[in-house]
C-alpha positions as CSV (number, residue, x, y, z in Angstrom):
1,M,144.0,-80.7,63.4
2,Y,141.1,-82.1,65.1
3,N,142.1,-79.5,68.2
4,K,142.6,-77.0,65.7
5,N,138.7,-77.3,64.9
6,E,137.8,-77.9,68.0
7,T,138.8,-74.8,69.4
8,V,137.6,-72.8,66.5
9,L,134.3,-74.1,67.0
10,K,134.1,-73.0,70.5
11,S,134.9,-69.5,70.1
12,I,131.9,-69.3,67.5
13,L,129.7,-70.7,70.1
14,L,130.9,-68.3,72.7
15,L,130.2,-65.6,70.0
16,T,126.8,-66.4,69.7
17,V,126.2,-66.3,73.4
18,C,127.6,-63.7,73.8
19,F,125.5,-61.7,70.6
20,S,122.3,-63.5,72.1
21,L,122.5,-62.0,75.5
22,F,123.6,-58.3,74.0
23,F,120.4,-58.6,72.1
24,T,118.4,-59.5,74.6
25,M,119.6,-56.3,77.1
26,G,118.9,-54.3,74.3
27,L,115.2,-55.5,73.7
28,E,114.5,-55.4,77.8
29,Q,116.5,-51.9,78.0
30,S,114.2,-50.6,75.2
31,S,110.9,-52.0,76.1
32,F,111.6,-50.6,79.8
33,S,112.1,-47.3,78.1
34,H,109.0,-47.4,76.0
35,Q,107.1,-48.4,79.1
36,H,108.5,-45.3,80.8
37,T,107.2,-43.1,78.2
38,F,104.2,-44.7,77.5
39,K,103.5,-44.5,81.4
40,S,104.5,-40.3,81.2
41,F,102.2,-40.1,78.3
42,Q,99.1,-41.7,79.8
43,S,99.7,-39.2,82.8
44,H,100.2,-36.2,81.0
45,V,96.9,-37.0,78.9
46,S,95.1,-38.0,82.1
47,R,96.0,-34.6,83.9
48,Q,95.1,-32.7,80.5
49,N,91.4,-34.2,81.2
50,T,91.0,-33.0,84.4
51,I,89.9,-29.6,85.6
52,L,90.4,-28.0,88.8
53,V,87.7,-26.6,91.3
54,T,87.7,-24.6,94.1
55,F,84.9,-25.3,96.3
56,E,83.8,-24.0,99.8
57,Q,81.8,-24.6,102.1
58,E,81.0,-22.8,106.1
59,G,83.8,-20.3,105.3
60,I,86.4,-23.1,104.4
61,R,87.8,-23.4,100.9
62,S,89.6,-26.3,99.0
63,E,90.7,-27.2,95.6
64,K,89.9,-30.6,94.0
65,R,90.1,-31.7,90.2
66,T,88.5,-33.9,89.1
67,I,86.8,-34.9,85.9
68,P,84.4,-32.9,84.1
69,M,81.1,-33.4,85.8
70,T,77.5,-32.1,87.2
71,V,77.6,-30.2,90.6
72,T,75.5,-33.2,91.7
73,N,77.7,-35.7,90.9
74,F,80.8,-33.9,91.9
75,I,78.9,-33.2,95.2
76,A,78.3,-37.4,95.7
77,S,82.1,-37.9,94.3
78,Q,83.2,-35.7,97.3
79,S,81.1,-37.6,100.0
80,I,79.8,-33.7,100.8
81,E,77.6,-33.7,103.8
82,L,75.1,-31.3,103.0
83,P,73.2,-28.9,105.6
84,L,69.6,-29.4,106.1
85,Q,68.7,-26.4,104.1
86,Y,71.3,-24.7,102.0
87,R,72.0,-22.4,98.9
88,L,74.1,-23.6,95.7
89,N,76.1,-20.7,93.4
90,L,75.4,-23.1,90.4
91,N,73.1,-25.4,88.9
92,D,72.7,-28.5,90.4
93,N,72.8,-29.6,86.4
94,H,76.0,-27.2,86.0
95,T,78.9,-29.0,84.2
96,L,81.7,-28.0,85.9
97,K,84.7,-26.4,83.8
98,D,88.3,-25.8,84.9
99,Q,88.7,-23.3,87.4
100,D,85.0,-23.4,88.7
101,F,83.9,-22.1,91.8
102,L,81.4,-23.9,93.7
103,Q,79.5,-22.3,97.1
104,I,77.8,-24.4,99.4
105,T,75.5,-21.8,101.9
106,K,74.1,-23.4,105.0
107,I,70.7,-21.8,105.7
108,E,69.1,-21.9,109.1
109,Y,66.0,-20.2,110.5
110,K,65.0,-19.3,114.2
111,E,61.9,-18.2,115.6
112,Y,61.7,-16.2,118.4
113,A,58.5,-14.4,120.2
114,L,58.6,-11.1,122.1
115,Q,55.7,-8.7,123.8
116,E,55.8,-5.2,122.3
117,K,53.8,-2.2,123.4
118,I,51.0,-0.7,120.9
119,P,51.1,2.9,120.7
120,F,47.2,4.5,121.6
121,Q,45.9,7.3,119.5
122,V,45.0,10.5,120.0
123,V,42.0,12.2,119.2
124,H,40.1,16.0,120.0
125,K,36.6,16.4,120.7
126,K,34.4,19.1,122.1
127,I,33.2,18.0,125.3
128,D,30.0,19.9,126.5
129,Q,30.8,19.0,130.3
130,M,33.6,20.6,130.4
131,A,33.7,24.5,131.0
132,D,34.6,26.7,128.1
133,G,37.9,27.3,127.5
134,L,39.4,24.3,129.5
135,T,41.4,21.7,127.6
136,A,42.1,18.8,129.3
137,V,42.6,14.6,129.1
138,W,38.9,13.4,129.3
139,I,39.8,9.7,128.7
140,P,43.5,8.8,129.0
141,G,44.8,6.7,126.6
142,E,46.1,3.4,127.3
143,E,49.3,1.1,125.0
144,G,47.8,-2.0,123.8
145,L,50.3,-4.9,124.0
146,K,51.0,-8.0,121.4
147,K,53.0,-11.2,120.9
148,V,55.0,-11.0,117.9
149,T,56.6,-13.9,116.5
150,Y,59.8,-13.6,114.6
151,Q,61.7,-15.4,111.9
152,S,65.6,-14.5,111.7
153,K,67.6,-16.0,108.9
154,Y,71.7,-17.0,109.0
155,E,73.7,-17.8,106.1
156,D,76.8,-19.7,107.0
157,G,76.2,-17.9,110.7
158,L,75.5,-14.9,109.9
159,L,71.9,-12.9,110.4
160,V,71.0,-11.7,106.8
161,S,67.2,-10.3,107.6
162,T,64.5,-10.7,110.3
163,T,60.5,-10.9,109.3
164,I,57.4,-10.8,111.1
165,L,55.7,-14.1,110.9
166,R,52.5,-13.2,113.0
167,Q,51.0,-11.2,115.3
168,N,48.5,-11.6,118.3
169,I,46.8,-9.2,120.1
170,I,46.7,-9.9,123.7
171,K,45.2,-6.1,125.0
172,N,44.1,-3.5,122.5
173,P,45.2,-0.1,123.1
174,V,42.5,2.9,124.5
175,T,42.3,5.8,122.6
176,E,43.3,9.0,124.5
177,I,40.6,11.7,124.1
178,I,41.2,15.2,124.8
179,G,38.7,17.5,125.6
180,H,37.7,20.9,124.6
181,G,35.2,22.8,126.9
182,T,32.5,24.5,125.4
183,C,29.9,24.6,128.6
184,I,29.0,28.2,129.4
185,F,27.1,27.8,132.8
186,N,24.3,29.9,133.0
187,G,22.3,27.5,136.5
188,P,20.3,26.6,137.6
189,Y,21.7,26.2,141.0
190,K,20.2,25.1,144.4
191,K,23.7,27.4,146.2
192,K,26.5,29.2,145.1
193,M,29.7,29.0,147.3
194,R,33.4,30.7,147.2
195,V,36.0,28.2,147.6
196,L,39.8,27.7,147.2
197,A,40.1,25.6,144.5
198,S,43.2,23.4,143.4
199,S,44.1,20.4,141.5
200,Y,45.7,16.7,141.6
201,N,46.7,13.9,139.4
202,P,46.5,10.6,139.7
203,T,50.0,10.2,141.0
204,V,51.4,8.5,144.4
205,A,52.8,11.6,145.8
206,Q,49.8,13.0,146.0
207,C,47.1,10.7,146.5
208,D,47.3,8.2,149.3
209,G,47.3,4.5,149.0
210,D,45.8,3.9,145.1
211,P,45.8,7.1,142.8
212,F,43.5,5.4,140.7
213,T,41.1,5.3,143.3
214,G,38.9,8.0,145.4
215,A,36.3,7.9,148.1
216,T,33.5,6.8,146.2
217,G,35.5,4.6,143.5
218,R,37.4,5.0,139.9
219,V,39.2,8.5,139.4
220,R,38.1,10.1,136.3
221,F,37.4,13.5,135.1
222,G,34.8,15.5,137.4
223,M,35.5,14.0,140.2
224,I,36.5,16.8,143.1
225,A,38.1,16.1,146.3
226,V,35.6,17.9,149.4
227,D,35.3,18.3,152.5
228,P,32.3,15.6,153.7
229,K,31.6,18.7,156.3
230,V,31.1,21.2,154.1
231,I,29.9,19.3,151.0
232,P,28.5,16.0,151.4
233,L,30.0,13.3,149.3
234,W,27.9,12.4,146.2
235,T,27.0,16.3,145.7
236,K,26.5,17.4,142.0
237,L,27.9,20.9,141.4
238,Y,29.4,23.0,138.6
239,V,32.8,24.4,139.0
240,E,33.9,27.4,137.0
241,G,36.9,27.2,134.9
242,Y,36.3,23.4,135.5
243,G,32.8,22.3,134.1
244,Y,30.7,19.9,135.5
245,A,31.6,17.9,138.7
246,Y,30.9,15.5,141.8
247,A,32.1,15.3,145.1
248,G,33.5,11.9,144.6
249,D,36.9,12.0,147.3
250,T,38.3,13.7,150.1
251,G,42.1,14.7,151.2
252,G,44.0,15.0,154.4
253,L,44.2,18.8,153.5
254,I,41.2,19.4,151.6
255,K,39.7,20.8,155.0
256,G,36.8,23.9,155.2
257,H,35.5,25.7,152.2
258,R,38.6,24.3,149.9
259,I,38.0,21.7,146.9
260,D,41.1,19.7,145.0
261,C,39.9,19.2,141.0
262,F,41.0,15.8,139.3
263,L,43.0,16.5,136.5
264,W,44.8,13.0,134.6
265,R,47.8,15.1,134.1
266,K,49.0,18.8,133.2
267,L,48.4,20.4,129.8
268,K,50.1,23.0,128.0
269,N,47.7,25.6,127.7
270,D,44.8,24.0,129.6
271,N,43.6,27.2,131.1
272,W,43.2,25.6,134.4
273,R,43.7,28.5,137.0
274,G,42.5,27.4,140.1
275,G,42.3,29.6,143.1
276,Y,39.7,31.1,144.5
277,I,36.6,30.5,142.2
278,N,32.8,30.3,142.5
279,I,31.4,26.8,142.6
280,Y,26.9,25.7,142.0
281,I,25.8,23.5,144.2
282,L,23.3,21.5,141.5
283,E,21.3,19.2,143.7
């Protein structure tokens, strides 16, 4: 009888232990399942609260997932190194939204200087020292010179604009004067001569050495080349078709009764003919 009761007691104890183990395992499995579900829910909620921002700097684009924040805070949170000068396509205090596009444009300025020519003006004047009907350069124009400082603007390495910062005049231009002769010569004079007249310009091909310097100094309108044996240097005279002049130069081919009249350059319709003409010695 005692053995039978002991057997029954052991059976009950074994069933109790098995039930306890089964219940405990069930609770642990249920707890794991709930924890996994909660973590998945947390991840889903977290993903729902973030936004996707497209970010571009120096032509390189990337996508960043973040929580909504201002542009300033986003740049700080991403440890973005900003260039010395830049431009944002969004305001600093703009709160980023999903699918926003943020662009940082690098801006650079470069300065450089160039020397540039200044064109001269041309004016026309009546000149009573030129023979009536003659058109010639009375004073030649000269280009000026200036130093121009420019500033070029680059955005992400591309040139977008160039502006002038300052200009410094190095040399002012000289206005060119085209003379229109009005003189009709009526004397008085000391001597009249018939000579063969030609003209020359200040070029190396037509002059010896420095084309801008004659036998008596700097060339100018009114200087003529003569044979000093016939017409002494510094003699003042009037040349038909040319105007008032002085003997101020010489030339290897200018011999005897021949003269060469200085002209700065040949002009169209200048009415200069040359050939055999009369000249009048004034003194």
